[in-house]
C-alpha positions as CSV (number, residue, x, y, z in Angstrom):
1,M,-27.0,3.4,-14.9
2,S,-25.6,-0.3,-16.8
3,Q,-22.0,2.6,-18.0
4,I,-21.8,3.8,-14.5
5,G,-22.6,0.0,-12.9
6,S,-18.9,-0.4,-15.3
7,Q,-16.8,2.7,-14.5
8,I,-17.6,1.4,-11.0
9,A,-16.4,-1.8,-11.8
10,N,-13.4,0.3,-13.1
11,L,-13.0,2.0,-9.7
12,N,-12.7,-1.0,-7.4
13,Q,-10.3,-3.0,-9.7
14,T,-8.1,0.4,-9.5
15,L,-8.5,0.3,-5.6
16,T,-7.0,-2.9,-5.7
17,N,-4.8,-3.1,-7.4
18,A,-3.5,-0.1,-5.2
19,E,-3.3,-2.0,-2.5
20,I,-1.3,-5.2,-4.3
21,I,1.1,-2.2,-4.5
22,V,1.0,-1.0,-0.7
23,K,1.5,-4.6,0.1
24,T,4.2,-5.1,-2.5
25,D,6.8,-2.3,-1.1
26,E,6.2,-3.6,2.1
27,A,6.9,-6.9,1.9
28,Y,9.9,-5.6,-0.7
29,W,11.3,-3.0,2.2
30,T,11.1,-5.4,5.2
31,Y,13.0,-7.6,2.8
32,V,15.4,-5.3,2.1
33,Q,15.3,-4.1,6.4
34,T,15.9,-7.7,6.7
35,T,19.1,-8.0,5.3
36,E,20.5,-4.9,6.6
37,L,19.7,-6.1,9.6
38,L,22.5,-8.7,9.4
39,K,24.8,-6.9,8.1
40,L,24.7,-5.5,11.1
41,A,24.4,-8.4,13.3
42,L,28.1,-9.9,11.3
43,S,29.5,-6.5,11.6
44,Y,29.1,-6.4,15.0
45,R,29.8,-10.2,15.4
46,E,33.4,-8.9,14.1
47,V,34.0,-6.5,16.0
48,I,33.0,-8.4,18.7
49,T,35.2,-11.6,17.4
50,E,38.7,-9.5,17.4
51,L,37.6,-7.4,20.6
52,L,37.9,-11.3,22.2
53,R,41.3,-12.3,20.2
54,N,42.9,-9.5,21.8
55,V,41.6,-10.4,25.5
56,Q,42.2,-13.7,25.0
57,N,45.8,-12.6,24.3
58,A,45.8,-10.3,26.8
59,Q,44.7,-12.9,30.2
60,Q,47.4,-14.9,28.6
61,V,49.6,-12.7,29.8
62,G,48.6,-11.8,32.8
63,L,47.6,-8.1,32.2
64,I,43.3,-8.8,33.1
65,H,41.3,-11.2,34.6
66,R,39.8,-14.1,32.9
67,N,36.7,-12.7,33.6
68,D,36.6,-10.1,31.0
69,V,37.1,-13.0,28.5
70,M,34.0,-14.3,29.6
71,K,31.9,-10.9,29.6
72,V,33.0,-11.0,26.3
73,Q,32.3,-14.2,25.1
74,V,28.6,-13.4,26.2
75,K,28.8,-11.2,23.9
76,L,30.2,-12.8,21.2
77,N,27.6,-14.7,21.4
78,E,24.8,-13.0,21.7
79,A,26.3,-11.7,18.2
80,E,26.4,-15.3,17.0
81,L,22.5,-15.6,18.0
82,Q,21.4,-12.3,16.5
83,I,22.5,-13.5,12.8
84,L,21.1,-16.4,13.0
85,R,17.9,-14.2,13.8
86,A,18.3,-12.2,11.1
87,E,19.0,-15.0,8.5
88,N,15.9,-16.7,9.6
89,G,14.2,-13.1,8.8
90,V,15.7,-12.2,5.9
91,N,14.3,-15.6,4.4
92,L,11.0,-15.2,5.7
93,S,11.1,-11.4,3.9
94,R,12.2,-13.1,0.9
95,K,9.8,-15.6,0.6
96,N,6.8,-13.4,1.2
97,L,8.1,-10.8,-1.0
98,C,7.7,-14.3,-3.0
99,R,4.2,-15.1,-2.3
100,I,3.0,-11.6,-3.0
101,I,4.5,-10.9,-6.6
102,G,3.9,-14.6,-7.4
103,I,6.3,-16.6,-8.3
104,P,8.0,-19.4,-6.1
105,L,8.8,-19.2,-2.6
106,D,13.0,-20.2,-3.4
107,S,13.3,-18.0,-5.7
108,D,15.6,-14.2,-5.7
109,I,15.2,-11.8,-5.7
110,T,17.3,-8.5,-6.6
111,I,17.9,-5.9,-3.7
112,P,20.0,-2.8,-4.1
113,E,23.4,-3.1,-2.6
114,T,22.1,-0.2,0.2
115,F,19.9,1.1,1.8
116,D,19.8,4.5,-0.2
117,E,18.8,4.8,-4.3
118,P,17.2,8.3,-3.9
119,L,13.7,8.1,-3.9
120,L,11.2,8.4,-5.9
121,F,9.2,11.6,-4.9
122,T,9.5,14.9,-2.4
123,P,6.1,14.9,-1.0
124,D,4.9,18.0,-1.2
125,P,3.1,19.8,2.1
126,S,0.9,22.4,0.2
127,A,-1.0,18.9,-1.3
128,T,-4.5,18.7,0.0
129,A,-5.9,16.8,-3.2
130,Y,-7.6,13.5,-2.2
131,T,-10.4,13.3,-5.3
132,D,-7.9,11.6,-7.5
133,R,-8.8,8.0,-4.6
134,P,-10.6,5.1,-6.4
135,E,-12.4,5.9,-3.0
136,Y,-14.2,8.6,-3.7
137,A,-14.7,8.5,-7.6
138,M,-16.9,5.2,-6.6
139,L,-18.8,7.7,-3.8
140,E,-19.6,10.4,-6.9
141,K,-20.3,6.9,-9.4
142,H,-22.9,5.8,-6.5
143,I,-24.5,8.9,-6.5
144,E,-24.9,8.9,-10.4
145,L,-26.0,6.3,-9.9
146,K,-29.3,7.0,-7.8
147,E,-29.9,10.1,-10.3
148,Q,-30.2,8.1,-12.6
149,Q,-32.2,5.3,-10.4
150,I,-34.7,8.3,-9.2
151,K,-35.0,8.7,-13.1
152,L,-36.0,5.3,-13.2
153,V,-38.5,4.9,-10.5
154,Q,-40.4,8.1,-12.4
155,S,-40.9,6.9,-15.8
156,D,-42.9,4.6,-14.3
157,F,-45.4,6.7,-13.5
158,M,-45.4,8.5,-16.7
159,P,-47.3,8.3,-19.4
160,Q,-45.7,5.3,-22.2
161,A,-46.3,5.8,-25.4
162,G,-45.4,2.5,-27.6
163,V,-45.4,2.0,-31.9
164,M,-44.4,-0.9,-34.1
165,A,-44.8,-1.5,-37.4
166,N,-45.1,-5.1,-39.2
167,Y,-45.0,-5.3,-43.1
168,G,-45.2,-9.2,-44.8
169,Y,-44.8,-10.2,-48.4
170,M,-46.4,-13.4,-49.2
171,N,-45.4,-14.9,-53.5
172,G,-46.9,-18.3,-54.2
173,L,-46.5,-20.6,-56.9
174,T,-47.4,-19.6,-61.0
175,L,-50.9,-21.5,-62.4
176,N,-51.9,-21.1,-66.3
177,G,-49.4,-17.9,-66.2
178,E,-51.2,-16.6,-63.3
179,K,-49.4,-15.9,-59.2
180,L,-51.9,-17.4,-56.9
181,L,-50.0,-15.4,-54.2
182,D,-49.1,-11.8,-54.7
183,R,-49.5,-9.5,-52.2
184,A,-48.2,-7.0,-49.6
185,A,-50.0,-6.2,-45.6
186,L,-48.2,-3.8,-43.9
187,T,-49.3,-3.5,-40.1
188,A,-48.6,-0.9,-37.4
189,I,-49.8,-0.5,-34.1
190,V,-49.7,3.1,-31.8
191,S,-50.4,1.7,-28.0
192,V,-50.7,4.3,-25.6
193,S,-50.4,4.3,-21.1
194,I,-51.8,7.1,-19.0
195,P,-51.9,6.4,-15.1
196,L,-54.6,8.2,-13.6
197,F,-54.6,7.0,-9.9
198,Q,-51.5,6.0,-8.3
199,W,-52.1,6.8,-5.1
200,G,-49.7,8.4,-3.6
201,E,-47.3,5.0,-5.1
202,G,-44.9,7.2,-7.1
203,R,-44.4,10.0,-5.2
204,N,-43.6,7.6,-2.1
205,K,-41.5,5.3,-4.5
206,V,-39.4,9.0,-5.9
207,R,-38.9,10.5,-2.0
208,A,-37.3,7.1,-1.3
209,A,-34.8,7.0,-4.6
210,Q,-33.9,10.8,-3.6
211,L,-33.4,10.0,0.3
212,E,-30.6,7.3,-0.3
213,R,-29.2,10.1,-2.7
214,D,-29.5,11.7,0.4
215,V,-27.5,9.9,2.4
216,I,-24.7,8.9,0.4
217,K,-24.3,12.7,-0.3
218,L,-23.5,12.4,3.1
219,Q,-22.0,9.3,3.4
220,R,-19.4,10.9,0.5
221,D,-19.0,14.6,2.6
222,D,-18.3,12.2,5.9
223,I,-15.1,10.1,4.1
224,S,-14.2,13.2,2.1
225,E,-12.7,14.5,5.4
226,Q,-12.0,12.1,6.8
227,M,-9.1,11.3,3.9
228,A,-8.4,14.6,3.8
229,L,-7.7,14.2,7.1
230,E,-5.6,11.2,6.3
231,L,-3.7,13.2,3.6
232,L,-2.4,15.3,6.2
233,Q,-1.7,12.5,8.4
234,T,0.1,10.5,5.7
235,L,2.2,14.2,4.5
236,A,3.2,14.8,9.1
237,R,4.4,11.2,8.6
238,C,7.3,11.9,5.8
239,K,8.1,14.8,8.0
240,E,9.1,13.6,10.7
241,A,10.1,10.2,8.9
242,E,12.6,12.3,7.0
243,L,13.6,14.9,10.3
244,E,13.9,10.3,11.4
245,V,16.7,9.4,9.4
246,L,18.9,12.9,9.3
247,L,18.7,12.1,12.9
248,T,19.9,8.2,13.2
249,A,22.3,8.6,11.0
250,R,23.2,11.2,12.7
251,S,23.6,9.7,15.9
252,L,24.7,6.4,13.7
253,E,28.1,8.5,13.1
254,Q,28.4,10.2,16.2
255,A,28.1,6.2,17.5
256,Q,31.0,5.8,15.8
257,E,33.3,7.7,16.7
258,N,32.6,7.3,19.9
259,M,33.1,3.8,19.6
260,K,36.4,4.3,17.8
261,V,37.9,6.6,20.9
262,S,36.5,4.2,22.7
263,G,38.6,1.6,21.7
264,D,41.5,3.6,21.7
265,R,41.6,4.4,25.2
266,Y,40.5,0.5,26.3
267,A,43.8,-0.3,23.9
268,E,46.0,2.4,26.3
269,G,44.3,1.0,29.8
270,M,42.3,4.2,29.9
271,E,38.9,2.7,29.6
272,T,36.8,-0.1,30.9
273,L,36.1,-2.8,28.9
274,A,32.5,-2.7,30.4
275,N,32.4,0.7,28.8
276,F,34.3,-0.5,25.7
277,L,31.6,-2.8,25.5
278,E,28.9,-0.2,26.1
279,A,29.8,1.9,23.7
280,Q,29.7,-1.0,21.1
281,T,26.5,-1.9,22.2
282,V,24.9,2.3,21.4
283,W,27.0,2.0,18.0
284,Q,24.5,-1.7,17.9
285,R,21.4,0.0,19.0
286,A,21.9,3.0,17.1
287,W,22.6,1.5,13.2
288,T,19.6,-0.7,14.3
289,E,17.3,2.5,14.4
290,H,19.1,4.2,11.6
291,I,17.2,0.8,9.2
292,N,14.6,1.2,11.3
293,A,13.9,4.8,10.5
294,K,15.1,4.4,7.2
295,T,12.6,1.6,6.0
296,R,9.2,3.8,8.2
297,Q,10.6,6.6,5.8
298,R,10.2,4.0,2.8
299,F,6.6,2.7,4.0
300,N,5.2,6.7,4.7
301,Q,6.7,7.3,1.1
302,T,3.5,4.3,-0.8
303,Y,1.3,5.2,2.1
304,Y,1.6,8.6,0.8
305,L,1.4,8.0,-3.0
306,R,-2.0,5.5,-1.8
307,V,-3.9,8.3,0.3
308,A,-2.9,10.9,-2.9
309,G,-4.6,8.7,-5.0
310,K,-1.6,7.9,-7.4
311,L,-1.3,4.0,-6.8
312,G,-3.2,1.2,-9.2
313,N,-3.8,3.8,-12.0
314,D,-0.6,3.1,-14.5
315,F,-1.8,-1.2,-13.3
């Protein structure tokens, strides 16, 4: 029972390690996400600043109305606000990551130059094993512990025998060439205890211990089904996230091309300023969705590793 308890403690440590890894991954990829959103905000401000310069020049020569300049100026103000929010997000997410990994909050952390570093694995849609999870192993160990408790209860109501032996030797002073004390003694005791009447006490205690074991088995079966369902759900989310990244990347490419075409048409006088600004907004929204999709993909990768029992074992 002591060995099983030690094994349960080790499994609980593995579970704690896995939870720490999940929190660390969430904090890390949130930091990467906010950094990418800051890059987006800076790029959007650069685009709006260039547009403002062009419309101001056009307004000075009387080609457009001052109202158009004010529309672009409003967009530039929004871009400045987005940059401030993004910078705050980067600062807070970095400090949160520092807190989780146990380093000073003002420490610098190196992150990838881009968000596109390769994934650590490809989820296997055919994988259904969840028995590597520490939660499942802990339930199995609890059942083993109950089995040992049943044996312990049974032993209290069975015949018991004990043997004790004692050997002693005494050696005293010598008087007139003769030892006064020079003898050995051996003592042996055998005891036997046979319970005669229990009045059903032993049977009831054993039955109670067996019921506790059966309850844990039912809990294990129920939780096992939940673990299997959770694994399937996580696999489905991984697949959805992979498709979402692909589709948002395609949407971003189309939005960039649309913004370029709209800018060319606006420069030629064939597109209104409102349509050009809308094209820029669509491009910004598409880039944001692509960043969020890649972040969710990283989260789902970590969640899959957790529910598959692949986190914490090598901590």
